N, C-alpha and C positions, 0 to 999 in steps of 0.2 A: 321731085319727091325727095324728101329728107329722110335718111335712114339713120336712126340712132343705133349704133352698133359698136361693140368693142373690137371687132375684127377688121382687119384691113380688107377693103373691098376696092379692087382696082377700078371698077366701074367701066372698064374698057373691054368691049367684046373682042376687038382685034387682038388685044394683048392676051386674053384668055385663049383665043384661037391659036395664036402663035405659040404659046406655051404647050397647048395640047399637041400641036403638030411636032414640036421639038421632042416631046416625050415619046410620041408614037414612032418617030423616026430614030429613036435611040440616042438622042442628044441629051447628055447629062445636064446641060445648062437649063433645059426645060424643067427637069426635076428640081433643081435648086431654086428656080424661080417659083415653081409651085409651092415648094416648102416655105419660101419667104412669104408668099401671099396667104397660105391657108394653114400654116402650122398652128397659129393661135386658135382658129376655129376648131380644128381637129382635136387639139389638146383639151379645150374646154368641153367638148362633147365627151371625150374619153374620160376626163376627170369626173364629170357628172355621172357617168355610167359606172365607173370603177371605184371612185372615192379615194383614190391614192395618187399622189403626184408621180411617184415612181412608176406605177403601173400605167398611168395615163401617158407619160413620156415614152415608155417602152411601146405602148400600143401605137402611138403616132409614128415612132421610128419604124415599127414593123409595117405600118400602113404604107409608108413611102418605099420601103423595101419591096412590099407586095406590089405596089404600083409599078415599080421599075420592072419587076419580073413579069407582070402581066400587061405591060404597056401595049402589046398587040391587041388587047381587047378594048382599048379605048376608042370610042367613036369620036372622031375629031370634029367637034362643033364648038362654037363660042361659049356654050353653056354646059357642056358635058363634063368637063374636068372636075369642078368642085363636087358635083353629085357622085361622080365615079369614085373620087377619093373618100367621100363620106361612106359610100357603100363598102369599100374595102375596109374602112375603119370599123364599121358595124360588124363585119365578119371577124375582124381581129378582136374586137371586144368580146364577141361570143366565144372565141377561142381562149381568150384570157380567163373568162369566167369558167369555162370547162376545165382549164388547167388548174385554177384555184380549187375547184371541187375535187378533181382527181388527186391533187396534191394533198388536200386536207384528208381525204380518205386514206391515202397511203401513209401520211404522217400519223393520223390517229391509230391506224393499225400498227405502225412501227412503235409508237409510244406504248400501246397495249402489250406488244411482244416484249418490249424492253423492260416493262415492269415485271414480267414473268421470268426473265433471265437477266443475269448480270451483264452490265456493259463491259467493255474492255477492261482487263485487269490493270491497265496502266492508269486508269482514272480512279481516284479515291472517291469516297461517298460524297463529300462536299462538292468536288468538281463535277461529278455526275449530276447532282441535283441542280447546281448552278447552270450547267450546260443545258439540261432539259428545260429549265425555266427560260433561259436566254433564247433557245431555239423556238420555244413556244411563243415568245413575244415578237418574233420577227415577222409574222404574217406569212400568208401563202403567196407564191410558191416557194419563197426563200427558205422557210423553215423546213419544208420537205426536202428541198435540194441540199441544204446543209446537213440535215439528219442523215440522208443517204450517203453523203460524202464523208462526214466525220465519224458517225457511229457505225454505219454499215460498211464503210470503206469502199464504196463504189467509185469507179472512175467517172469523170465528167461524161464520157461517151455513154456509159451504162445508165447514168442518171437521165441523160437526154432521151435514150431509148425507152427507159421505164416510164418516164413522165410524159413522153411524147412532146418534148420541148426542144426547140432548136439548140444545138450544142453551144453556140455563141451566147445564148441567154443563160444557160447553166453556168458557163465559165464566168460570165459577167457577174451573176449573183454571188458566186463563190469568191471572186476577186474582191467584190465590194464588202462582203460580209466578214471575211477572215479578220481584217484589221479591227472591225467593230467587236467581234467576239474576243479577240486577243486582248483588247483594252478592258472589256468587261470581266474577263477571267484572270486578269493580271494579278490581282491580290492573292487568289488561291494558288496560282502557278508559282508565285514568288515564295510562298510558304513551303513549297515542296523541297 
């Protein structure tokens, strides 16, 4: 039977069984092998569900972290591993969607509150307007995370707790977004 597929399919039941056994036994090599075989499949499912390369990649990464943490739940058969990974991915996608929704609600509420009160006195009007526009263009959950960090002055830990997002995810978004904002706001900052 010929399968036209964009994904790597090892076609080897013994290999799948071996990988499942390694993961179940706590052997990290099994997780690496599973990643090599099914990353593309999981990424494409996540991308179709989430519509964002960054969110899809993060969902796949969280799926493999989740797989490692819950490896004791894996039923070791030659066909269980791909379905088990897809199941974890589906739960991860649902979590990302909930996070986006919560982040949007918090962000919208924060924007509304910010329009009623002045932002920090250290920002002039042009910088405030540019910052609000730039944060709005980031997409969720990055915009909510950056708003809580830059405008409300919350620590990464507090943001993690407030949004119910892993601390590493919050720190990663902040670390990747600060240089982007810095370059976008450079003109205004240079005029000060």
